[in-house]
C-alpha positions, 0 to 999 in steps of 0.5 A: 383327370380332375383327381382328389385325395384325402389322407388320414393318419394311422400310427406310424403310417398314413392311408390315402384314398384318391377319387379319380372321375375319369378312371381309365385303366393304364392311365398314370397319376403323379402324386407330389407329397411335398416330403419324403414317403415310402408307399408301402401297399397299394389297392386298385392301382400299381406303384409305377414309379417313386422318388423320395417325394413323389409316386406315379400309380398306374390305374388298374381295371378295377376301381374302389366304389367305381372311381378310386384306389388307396394306398399306405405310406410310412411317415407323418401324413403330408400336410397338402398332397399335389396332383401337378398333372397326369404323367405320360402314359407308358404304352 
């Protein structure tokens, strides 16, 4: 998918914006935070699954600015969020 992520702190939380150039509704994207993180809100996607240090998002039918979604998480911002691969699509 060629996705990229930018993260910025906001108080005791952090906000991320994920750019997905090949946006396809229903596709899923796995993010590895490399530390504990609790996703508390998502825009233009949905939280499909989560572990203490990862989250899988399912892309919605509309994106922010054509190819992006955002989410908010508790804790300190991770220094390096990895996007290891596209998660399997659930059909």
